[in-house]
C-alpha positions in Angstrom: 14.5 146.9 59.9 16.8 146.2 62.8 18.9 143.1 63.1 21.7 141.9 65.4 24.0 139.3 63.8 27.6 138.1 64.0 30.3 140.3 62.4 31.5 138.9 59.0 34.9 139.4 57.3 33.1 141.7 54.8 32.1 143.9 57.7 35.6 144.5 59.0 36.4 147.8 57.2 33.0 149.2 58.0 33.2 148.3 61.7 36.7 149.8 62.0 35.4 153.0 60.4 32.4 153.1 62.6 34.6 152.6 65.7 36.9 155.3 64.6 34.1 157.8 64.1 32.5 156.8 67.5 35.7 157.4 69.5 37.6 160.0 67.7 38.7 162.7 70.1 36.6 161.2 72.8 39.3 160.1 75.2 42.4 161.6 73.6 43.2 163.6 70.4 42.4 161.0 67.8 41.7 157.5 69.1 43.1 153.9 69.4 39.9 151.9 69.5 39.7 151.2 65.8 43.3 149.9 66.0 42.2 147.7 68.9 39.4 146.3 66.8 41.9 145.7 63.9 44.3 143.7 66.2 41.7 142.0 68.5 40.3 139.7 65.8 43.5 137.7 65.5 44.3 137.6 69.3 43.8 134.2 71.1 41.6 135.9 73.8 39.1 137.2 71.2 35.7 135.5 71.5 34.4 135.3 68.0 31.0 134.1 69.1 30.5 137.4 71.0 31.5 139.7 68.1 28.1 141.2 67.0 26.9 144.1 64.8 23.6 145.9 64.9 22.3 146.6 61.4 19.5 149.1 60.8 18.0 149.1 57.3 21.1 147.5 55.9 23.6 149.8 57.6 25.9 148.7 60.4 25.4 151.3 63.2 26.8 149.5 66.2 29.3 146.8 67.2 30.5 145.1 70.3 33.4 142.8 70.9 34.4 140.6 73.8 37.7 139.1 75.0 38.5 136.6 77.7 39.7 137.8 81.1 40.0 136.2 84.5 39.5 136.7 88.3 41.9 135.2 90.7 41.7 134.8 94.5 44.8 135.3 96.8 44.7 131.5 97.2 45.0 130.9 93.5 41.4 130.1 92.5 40.8 131.2 88.9 37.5 132.1 87.5 37.3 132.7 83.7 35.2 135.7 82.8 34.9 138.2 79.9 35.1 141.8 79.2 33.7 143.8 76.3 35.0 146.7 74.4 35.0 148.6 72.4 31.2 149.1 72.2 30.8 151.4 69.2 27.7 153.2 68.1 27.7 155.5 65.1 27.6 159.2 66.2 24.3 159.8 64.4 22.7 157.0 66.4 24.1 157.5 69.9 21.8 158.0 72.9 18.9 156.3 71.1 19.0 152.9 72.8 20.8 151.0 70.1 23.9 150.3 72.3 21.6 149.1 75.0 19.8 146.6 72.7 23.1 145.3 71.4 24.5 144.9 75.0 21.4 143.1 76.3 21.5 140.7 73.4 25.2 140.0 74.0 24.6 139.4 77.8 22.3 136.5 76.9 25.0 135.1 74.7 27.6 135.4 77.4 25.4 133.6 79.8 24.8 130.8 77.2 28.6 130.3 76.9 28.8 129.8 80.6 30.7 132.9 81.7 29.5 134.0 85.2 30.5 137.7 85.2 31.6 140.6 83.1 34.2 143.2 84.2 34.7 146.4 82.2 36.3 149.8 82.4 33.8 152.6 81.7 31.9 155.6 82.8 29.5 154.5 85.6 26.9 156.9 84.2 26.7 154.7 81.1 26.7 151.3 82.7 25.0 151.2 86.1 21.7 151.2 84.3 22.8 148.0 82.6 23.3 146.2 85.8 27.0 147.0 86.5 28.2 147.9 89.9 31.3 149.2 91.5 34.2 146.7 91.6 34.6 147.5 95.3 31.2 146.1 96.0 32.3 142.7 94.7 35.8 143.0 96.2 37.3 142.9 92.7 40.5 144.8 92.5 43.5 145.1 90.2 46.4 142.8 91.0 48.0 145.7 93.1 44.9 145.8 95.3 43.5 149.1 94.0 39.8 149.6 93.2 39.5 151.9 90.1 36.4 154.0 90.1 35.9 153.1 86.4 36.2 149.3 86.9 32.7 147.9 86.9 31.3 144.4 87.5 28.2 142.6 86.4 27.3 139.2 87.9 25.5 137.0 85.4 25.1 134.3 88.1 23.9 136.1 91.3 26.3 135.7 94.2 29.0 134.0 92.2 31.6 136.4 93.5 30.4 136.7 97.0 32.6 136.0 100.1 36.0 136.3 98.4 38.5 138.8 97.2 39.4 138.8 93.6 42.1 140.2 91.4 41.2 141.1 87.8 43.5 140.4 84.9 42.5 141.5 81.4 43.7 140.2 78.1 47.1 141.4 76.8 45.3 142.6 73.7 44.3 145.6 75.7 47.9 146.7 76.1 47.6 149.0 73.1 50.7 150.4 71.4 49.6 154.0 71.1 52.4 154.8 68.6 51.4 151.9 66.4 47.8 152.9 66.6 48.6 156.5 65.5 50.7 155.2 62.6 47.7 153.0 61.6 45.4 156.0 61.8 47.7 158.1 59.7 47.1 155.8 56.7 43.3 156.3 56.9 41.2 159.2 55.5 42.2 162.3 57.6 40.3 163.3 60.6 41.3 166.2 62.8 42.9 165.3 66.1 41.9 167.8 68.8 41.2 168.4 72.4 37.7 168.4 73.8 36.2 168.4 77.3 35.4 164.7 77.4 39.1 164.0 77.5 39.5 165.8 80.8 36.5 163.9 82.2 38.0 160.6 81.1 41.3 161.6 82.7 39.5 162.3 86.0 37.5 159.1 86.2 40.4 156.9 84.9 42.7 158.1 87.6 40.2 157.9 90.5 40.3 155.0 93.0 37.9 153.8 95.7 39.0 153.2 99.3 37.5 151.3 102.2 
């Protein structure tokens, strides 16, 4: 039986373990995403109504969390939006459609809360099939005017971003203290930190920018 429901306090340890297993050595030797989950829940930008788990036959196999973010025009217009991450799927259940189901359910919740758009950083190969497009297409840039190739935008209200330039500002919770994350990881059951090719792929896409 498959169920999508809100995360509960009793789930916290299991979700952090799931996140750790899903991301370990993916983008760096070890990972920081489980530490982000641990710190995000108490941050003022955390959106508790959008913290969901996917449960299969009594086992939590996926989780998604959202935080507040905003878009700002050069003239000072501010549009509250959201971002999600981490989106975690247990390694044994990846590439089987569970992440897609969880995301699709969460998109409906985001719309119901009145947020008009979602901005994320991610691999375009994973998200263009979910309705995300290049940030450049929507003229959504970082505050310095750059358009990261990994910054993707999904309009939940069609045309809501049209005709203007926008600067994206994410929550400060995303400014992860890597040293603190590694210290937190050191107190958990040991996993081997090592290099793997996905880390180089991440480095390439995360340092790429789009130009006019």
